C-alpha positions as CSV (number, residue, x, y, z in Angstrom):
1,M,0.0,-0.1,0.0
2,K,1.4,3.2,-1.0
3,E,0.2,6.6,0.1
4,D,0.2,9.8,-2.5
5,I,2.6,12.5,-1.4
6,N,-0.1,13.9,1.0
7,N,1.8,16.8,2.4
8,S,-0.2,18.9,-0.2
9,R,-3.3,17.3,1.3
10,F,-2.5,18.8,4.7
11,L,-1.5,22.0,2.9
12,Q,-5.0,22.1,1.1
13,A,-6.8,21.1,4.3
14,T,-5.1,24.2,6.4
15,D,-5.9,26.4,3.4
16,C,-9.6,27.0,4.8
17,L,-8.2,28.2,8.2
18,C,-7.6,31.8,9.3
19,A,-4.0,33.2,8.6
20,E,-2.9,32.6,12.1
21,L,-3.7,29.2,12.6
22,R,-2.8,28.2,9.1
23,D,0.5,29.6,9.3
24,A,1.3,27.9,12.6
25,L,0.1,24.5,11.4
26,R,2.3,25.1,8.3
27,S,5.5,25.8,10.0
28,L,5.4,22.1,11.2
29,P,7.9,19.7,9.5
30,P,6.3,18.1,6.9
31,D,7.1,14.5,8.3
32,Q,4.7,15.6,11.3
33,Q,2.1,17.6,9.0
34,N,1.7,13.8,7.0
35,L,0.9,12.5,10.7
36,V,-2.4,14.4,10.9
37,T,-5.7,12.8,10.5
38,E,-7.9,15.6,12.0
39,I,-7.5,19.1,12.9
40,R,-9.7,19.9,16.1
41,M,-10.6,23.5,16.9
42,R,-12.5,24.4,19.9
43,S,-13.1,28.3,20.9
44,E,-10.8,29.4,23.7
45,M,-9.1,26.1,23.8
46,P,-6.0,24.4,22.6
47,I,-6.0,23.2,18.9
48,V,-5.8,19.3,18.9
49,L,-4.2,17.2,16.1
50,T,-5.4,13.5,15.7
51,C,-2.5,11.3,14.5
52,A,-2.1,7.7,15.0
53,Q,-0.3,8.2,18.3
54,G,-3.4,10.1,19.4
55,A,-4.1,13.5,20.5
56,M,-1.0,15.8,19.5
57,F,-0.6,19.8,20.8
58,V,1.3,22.4,18.9
59,Y,4.2,24.0,20.3
60,G,5.9,26.5,17.9
61,S,7.3,24.0,15.0
62,R,6.8,21.0,17.0
63,L,4.0,18.5,18.2
64,S,3.8,16.9,21.7
65,P,1.3,14.4,23.1
66,V,1.9,16.4,26.6
67,Y,-0.4,19.4,27.2
68,S,0.7,22.5,28.9
69,Q,-0.6,26.1,29.0
70,S,2.0,27.1,26.3
71,A,0.1,24.9,23.7
72,L,-1.4,26.7,20.8
73,K,-4.8,27.9,21.4
74,V,-7.7,29.1,19.5
75,S,-9.4,32.2,20.1
76,S,-13.3,32.7,19.5
77,L,-12.4,35.2,16.7
78,Q,-10.0,32.7,15.1
79,L,-12.9,30.0,14.9
80,D,-15.3,32.4,13.4
81,E,-13.1,33.5,10.8
82,T,-12.1,30.1,10.0
83,F,-15.9,28.9,9.8
84,K,-16.6,31.6,7.5
85,R,-13.6,30.9,5.2
86,I,-14.7,27.0,5.2
87,C,-18.1,28.3,4.0
88,G,-16.4,30.6,1.4
89,Y,-17.8,33.7,3.2
90,S,-21.5,32.4,1.9
91,V,-22.6,30.7,5.2
92,H,-26.3,30.6,3.8
93,S,-25.6,28.9,1.0
94,H,-24.1,26.0,3.0
95,R,-27.0,26.1,5.3
96,T,-28.1,22.5,4.4
97,S,-24.9,20.8,5.3
98,I,-24.0,23.1,8.1
99,N,-27.5,21.9,9.6
100,S,-26.3,18.2,9.1
101,G,-23.2,19.1,11.1
102,Y,-20.6,19.4,8.3
103,V,-19.1,21.3,5.3
104,T,-17.2,19.6,2.7
105,V,-14.3,21.8,1.4
106,E,-12.1,21.9,-2.0
107,G,-10.2,18.4,-1.8
108,G,-13.0,16.5,0.0
109,H,-11.9,17.6,3.5
110,R,-14.8,17.6,5.7
111,A,-15.0,20.0,8.2
112,G,-17.4,19.1,11.1
113,V,-19.3,21.9,12.8
114,C,-20.6,21.8,16.4
115,G,-23.1,24.6,17.8
116,T,-26.5,25.1,18.9
117,A,-29.2,23.8,16.6
118,M,-32.3,25.9,16.3
119,R,-35.2,23.8,15.5
120,E,-38.6,24.1,13.8
121,G,-40.7,21.0,14.8
122,D,-38.4,18.0,14.5
123,D,-35.9,19.5,12.0
124,V,-32.7,21.5,12.6
125,C,-33.4,24.9,10.6
126,S,-29.8,26.7,11.2
127,V,-26.9,26.3,13.6
128,R,-25.6,29.3,15.6
129,D,-22.9,30.0,18.5
130,I,-20.5,27.6,16.5
131,N,-17.8,26.3,19.3
132,C,-16.0,23.8,17.5
133,I,-14.9,23.0,14.2
134,N,-12.9,19.3,13.2
135,I,-11.5,19.1,10.1
136,R,-10.9,15.5,8.7
137,I,-8.3,15.4,6.0
138,S,-8.9,13.5,3.0
139,R,-6.1,11.5,2.0
140,Q,-5.7,9.3,-1.4
141,I,-3.9,6.0,-0.6
142,K,-3.5,4.3,-3.8
143,G,-3.4,0.5,-3.2
144,S,-5.4,0.6,0.0
145,A,-8.3,-1.9,-1.7
146,N,-5.8,-4.2,-3.0
147,G,-6.7,-6.7,-0.9
148,I,-10.4,-6.4,-1.2
149,Y,-9.8,-6.1,-5.0
150,S,-8.1,-9.6,-5.1
151,A,-10.5,-11.5,-2.8
152,L,-13.7,-10.3,-3.9
153,F,-13.4,-8.2,-7.5
154,A,-10.7,-10.0,-9.6
155,H,-13.2,-12.5,-11.5
156,S,-16.7,-11.1,-10.7
157,L,-18.5,-8.0,-9.6
158,P,-20.4,-8.7,-6.4
159,G,-22.5,-6.4,-4.4
160,V,-20.4,-5.5,-1.0
161,I,-21.0,-3.7,2.1
162,V,-17.9,-1.8,3.4
163,A,-18.0,-1.6,7.2
164,G,-16.0,0.0,9.8
165,A,-15.6,2.5,12.5
166,P,-15.2,6.3,11.9
167,S,-11.6,7.2,10.6
168,S,-10.9,3.3,9.8
169,G,-10.8,4.1,5.9
170,K,-14.0,3.3,4.5
171,T,-14.3,6.5,2.2
172,T,-10.5,5.6,1.1
173,V,-11.3,2.3,0.3
174,L,-14.0,3.3,-1.7
175,R,-12.4,5.7,-3.8
176,D,-9.4,3.0,-4.4
177,L,-12.0,0.7,-5.3
178,A,-13.7,2.8,-7.9
179,R,-10.0,3.7,-9.3
180,Q,-9.1,0.0,-9.6
181,L,-12.4,-0.8,-11.2
182,S,-12.7,1.6,-13.5
183,G,-9.2,2.8,-14.2
184,E,-6.4,1.6,-16.2
185,Q,-4.4,-0.3,-13.4
186,R,-6.7,-3.8,-14.1
187,G,-7.5,-3.1,-17.6
188,R,-11.1,-3.9,-17.0
189,F,-12.8,-0.1,-17.5
190,I,-15.8,-1.3,-15.6
191,R,-18.6,1.6,-16.0
192,T,-18.7,3.0,-12.6
193,V,-20.5,5.8,-11.1
194,I,-20.3,7.1,-7.8
195,C,-23.0,9.1,-5.7
196,D,-20.8,11.4,-3.8
197,E,-23.6,13.2,-1.8
198,R,-20.8,14.6,0.6
199,G,-18.3,15.4,-2.2
200,E,-15.6,13.3,-0.2
201,I,-15.0,10.4,-2.6
202,A,-14.2,11.9,-5.8
203,A,-13.8,15.4,-4.5
204,V,-14.8,17.1,-7.8
205,H,-13.8,20.8,-7.9
206,N,-14.8,23.1,-10.9
207,G,-16.1,19.8,-12.6
208,V,-12.8,17.9,-12.5
209,P,-12.2,15.1,-9.5
210,A,-9.3,16.0,-7.2
211,N,-8.9,12.0,-6.5
212,D,-8.2,9.4,-9.3
213,V,-11.2,7.6,-9.3
214,G,-10.3,5.9,-12.8
215,I,-11.0,7.0,-16.4
216,N,-14.5,5.1,-16.9
217,C,-16.1,6.4,-13.7
218,D,-18.8,9.2,-13.5
219,V,-19.4,11.3,-10.5
220,L,-22.8,12.8,-9.3
221,T,-21.9,15.0,-6.6
222,S,-24.3,16.6,-3.8
223,Y,-27.2,14.6,-5.0
224,P,-28.9,12.8,-2.5
225,K,-27.9,9.2,-2.8
226,G,-31.3,7.5,-3.3
227,E,-32.0,10.0,-5.9
228,G,-28.3,9.6,-7.3
229,I,-29.0,6.1,-7.5
230,L,-31.9,6.5,-9.9
231,I,-30.2,8.9,-12.1
232,A,-27.3,6.5,-12.6
233,L,-29.8,4.0,-13.3
234,R,-31.5,6.1,-15.9
235,S,-28.7,7.5,-17.7
236,F,-25.3,6.1,-17.4
237,S,-25.9,2.3,-17.7
238,P,-23.6,1.4,-14.8
239,Q,-22.0,-2.0,-14.0
240,V,-21.2,-0.7,-10.4
241,I,-22.4,2.1,-8.4
242,I,-20.8,3.5,-5.2
243,C,-22.1,5.3,-2.3
244,D,-20.7,6.0,1.2
245,E,-22.5,6.0,4.2
246,T,-25.5,4.3,3.1
247,G,-28.7,2.6,4.6
248,S,-31.8,4.8,4.8
249,E,-35.3,3.3,3.5
250,E,-34.9,5.6,0.3
251,E,-31.4,4.5,-0.4
252,T,-32.3,0.8,0.2
253,R,-35.4,1.2,-2.2
254,A,-33.1,3.0,-4.7
255,I,-30.8,0.1,-4.5
256,E,-33.6,-2.7,-5.0
257,S,-34.4,-1.0,-8.2
258,G,-30.9,-0.9,-9.3
259,L,-30.6,-4.7,-8.2
260,N,-33.5,-5.3,-10.8
261,S,-31.3,-3.7,-13.5
262,G,-28.3,-6.0,-13.0
263,V,-26.2,-3.5,-11.3
264,S,-23.6,-4.5,-8.7
265,F,-23.4,-1.9,-5.4
266,I,-20.3,-1.2,-3.2
267,V,-21.5,0.9,0.0
268,S,-20.3,1.8,3.3
269,V,-21.5,1.6,6.5
270,H,-20.7,2.3,10.4
271,A,-20.1,-0.6,12.4
272,S,-16.9,-1.5,14.3
273,S,-17.4,-5.0,15.1
274,R,-19.4,-8.1,13.9
275,K,-22.0,-7.5,17.0
276,E,-22.5,-4.1,15.4
277,L,-23.2,-5.4,12.2
278,C,-25.5,-7.8,13.2
279,S,-27.5,-5.2,15.7
280,R,-27.8,-2.4,13.3
281,M,-30.9,-1.8,11.2
282,Q,-29.4,0.1,8.5
283,V,-27.2,-3.0,8.0
284,R,-30.0,-5.2,7.9
285,R,-31.9,-3.1,5.5
286,L,-28.9,-3.2,3.1
287,I,-28.7,-7.0,3.2
288,E,-32.5,-7.6,2.9
289,T,-32.5,-5.9,-0.6
290,G,-30.8,-8.7,-1.8
291,A,-28.1,-6.8,-3.5
292,F,-25.2,-7.7,-1.4
293,S,-23.3,-10.9,-0.8
294,D,-20.3,-9.8,1.0
295,V,-19.3,-7.8,4.0
296,V,-15.8,-6.5,4.3
297,L,-15.3,-5.1,7.8
298,L,-12.3,-2.8,8.3
299,D,-10.1,-2.8,11.5
300,A,-8.6,0.3,12.2
301,S,-6.1,-0.7,14.7
302,D,-4.0,-2.6,11.8
303,R,-5.5,-1.7,8.7
304,S,-6.7,-5.3,8.1
305,E,-10.0,-6.6,6.8
306,K,-12.6,-9.3,7.7
307,Y,-14.7,-11.1,5.5
308,F,-18.2,-12.5,6.1
309,K,-20.8,-13.7,3.7
310,T,-24.3,-11.8,4.1
311,K,-26.1,-15.1,4.5
312,E,-23.7,-15.8,7.5
313,L,-24.5,-12.6,9.0
314,Y,-28.4,-12.5,8.5
315,D,-28.7,-16.1,9.8
316,E,-27.1,-14.5,12.9
317,I,-29.4,-11.5,13.0
318,R,-32.4,-13.8,12.8
319,G,-31.2,-16.0,15.6
320,G,-29.6,-18.9,13.2
321,N,-32.7,-19.1,11.1
322,A,-33.1,-17.1,8.1
323,D,-36.6,-18.6,7.1
324,S,-38.2,-17.1,10.5
325,G,-40.4,-14.3,9.6
326,G,-41.1,-11.8,7.2
327,S,-38.3,-11.2,4.5
328,G,-37.8,-14.7,3.1
329,N,-38.1,-13.8,-0.6
330,A,-35.5,-11.0,-0.1
331,W,-33.2,-13.4,1.3
332,Q,-33.5,-16.1,-1.5
333,I,-32.6,-13.5,-3.6
334,C,-29.4,-12.7,-1.6
335,G,-28.6,-16.3,-1.1
336,A,-28.6,-16.7,-4.8
337,A,-26.3,-14.0,-5.1
338,S,-23.7,-15.2,-2.7
339,E,-21.1,-17.2,-3.8
340,G,-19.1,-19.8,-1.5
């Protein structure tokens, strides 16, 4: 597995910070910049950088896991200016994503936004008093899906659920699978569509993907995933559709439509263990569409993968009896799709 030269990704991610914070972080040595996966800024608190070793604090041009009062702090004015820069000084135009808790900036970096929600009924209509911003740095690691490709995709196009805890690399793996399926590396040039609702997989900017997702890949950016899937089916004759963080009722209905069209789906879900896979309604809904034969569980601690057949998980979900109760027909489809 080889990571791109990602110092540029760190510089790109810090470009949306206010000048003082941006300059402070860019004074870190490049080898330390490349360790950073998240930049967490809280009003009147020290800036915290997340690395593989854990939380790090900034002291001039060095990082340390030890905190003291001299660590770099974020003022309320700096946080406010950073928030405006993240929104391109047009907060209103980003209202929908802010209300969902994030803004995606150029390069596919996700800025999580924490504040006070203003509600209309059950819906969040706006967010005020921003007190924390967390930037997750998007990095392309070419080859991160090599094991999954060899195990599942070398000779077929199965439906696959990629599961893992937050920051386990799900989006990175989806991105690399798109590149390997539709690009020149494998020579298959599979017709692939990415439904990139948050703009993080391909990170299209001014019509051009910032990430390499292959030369036979089409990207639908910012469409709700359910709607994006239906557009892909109507207009792009895909062989594979890739979506991040999937599992709502609308999305599963769209996936069922794709199943009837002979399309394979690769999607991701949040789950950090087999127990979570079997307990989450989101996973059960996806399995019951019949569109998936395999689940890959990413282990963030050692960057390994565990493989499960969906029938195996479904039997466990249903107490070891896949035929007990309501979804037998859907499961027969899924069982037929499963190999091995």
